[in-house]
C-alpha angles and dihedrals in degrees: 000000000000124000088246093057095039090072097047130086119256110278132200116263121243112206118186140151113227122207130181121224143151129263095257088051093063090056090051091047092055088059094047111128089231090060098046123098091031123121099246127187121248117259109281131198113225123187112192126182121200122210137197141153119272088260092047094237093167092054091050089054093051093251135127129200118195140164117211124200113215108177104303092339127095123202122193116205135186117197128192116211118029096181127076146098132256101325111053113196108180143162111244131190113191132175138158115250134195101243145016096266121083114270114220090207089060095057092046112121090015128113088261097060099077091042094053093042091054094044090051088193132127120259121243134191109250102175143338135218121219109197138173104214134192121183122200120185114220137183115225119174106315093332135095114222133188112215111204121192111197127185123169146091142274112236125201139149086259090061140275132286127192124222143174125207141178117206123188106195119195106232091173136345138034130341090227089069090060090060093045090055090044090055094047089051094045089061088073105034134024108262124175126197106257125231096177128083119206088253090055089054090052096049089047089056091048090049090052091237127127125195100332139191113259136189124221113286127223108266117236114221130186115243092239095044116152122217088261094051090051093050092048092049093045093048092047093048089051090050092048090051089049097048096046092053092041086058091050094046093049089052101044110008084228113175092222090056089054090049092051092048089054091048090052090050093049091048089050094050089045090054091054090049096047094046093044094113088060095041099045093101092058110068092196089073092069093041093051092051091049093047094049091049092050098045095047099044091108089060091069093055092049092050091047090055087048092055091043095051096038099042118002098051096042091051090049091047090055090052094043108029092163097048103115090185089074093064092055090047091051091053092050090046093050092051091048090049091053089057092044090054092048087056094051091047091049088054093048092050095048123104089227092062093045092047092048091057095046091046091049091050091051091050091050092052098040114007128138089257091074093063095055120104089238091069091061094058117120109275100221092046092049091046093051089055093048094048093045090055092046091050093050092049091054091048091052099043094045095052109127089011097171091057100043120118115240095259093053091042089053089056090053089052091053090051091052090049093053090049092052093049090047092050088052094046093053100032096107091056087071110052106147117117094250090050092048091052092050090047090057094050093043091047093049093049093044093049088052092055094043091051093052093045090045091055093048088051092050089054091051090050092048091052090052094045095045089052092049090049093050094241133140121289122271123213110302135222092273093050114122093240091054091051090052092051090051091052092047090049092049090052092047089052092052092047090050092052090052093058114098109242111255092218096062 
């Protein structure tokens, strides 16, 4: 529990599954067979104003403060936890107030009180949402779910932005039923797991940013986390990383967004591999890993072409300014990249992809793995075993690194990558000063090794790609620069193995 929450009175939990959709989808959803026969509310206009200090202290603390006008009533709400993906499980303090401006008495004893007292700054309205909402109660399994159809816009001094959203709020029952209902609705309309709360949309508008490329964020872990707690938080962090960059890629086709999508997927598959001892009793773990790898195979080819066109060819052009063959190769590579991007977009727009992500999120939140005894194991003890195994695998696969063939060297690179992801996943379980110092040294040595192995892998990919495109050869495995990289990689591996593990 954070320091902010520890000083607040206990609050009701709001558990809801958020899904993104388009305007016409809401009309289709309203006519969905699963939503017929229920006593739905009449469409209602909701105007909600969001407040923060000039320095956005509430936002920095992961809190939102809003006042919603419903007819002649005004409801003030403080929510904790603005980030997430799919299933948003947040503390919520809600109370009716007399007017449209925030009431300090209403946020007393909530998570916002300490933050605002420390900030000692006036609140200002940053943005508002204007929404037409319809709520339909649905029975799913043994659960009662409120299906909320929201269509509206965010308004700010920086401009407006429209949005549509489907929320499935758990009024009573089990979270697994939220995902079951989502899959049933997704058979009719294209729904995507959401990673953006309404407040995040508003702050993005104020910041002047649209869907943007994001890197993996540090994963906050409770001190008493079990192995199951860690896996859930790690998997959800990977999903959030994926969905934010998927949205950015669909909006811009930016190469960096594609790259970050691939990073998120590698991290996700690494998590399934690293946590395999805990997940082995649940066969869906292996099937998810296999399916994600199969479906996203074209992503790798598109990324390789980005690297080839963005780095390999420009570097060769500097070395060989009069080589006309490079122009023809570039034209072929650009045409092939266009086809590769079309393949990626076809995957992202497919119902199979959207359903896979919703299904995987549901399994992470409520899969059979969570009921196994292994999930209750002490988090740090489990992490130490996993990291020991990953370190030993890298030690074994990287032996004699300078003489390894490209295929075997690639396996060493994958082992290094898994060790790095594992170190990042479990980092917050080891927060003492000595462990932090060791983490820094370990991370620096591992990063050096990965950089050298990554450059070697890029050269191998460039050779293969140049050959397939009929271009001139690039430096071969006996080139001096390649030998220097191999020497540097071997030295980085030796330095890494000399660093004391931070988890011991």
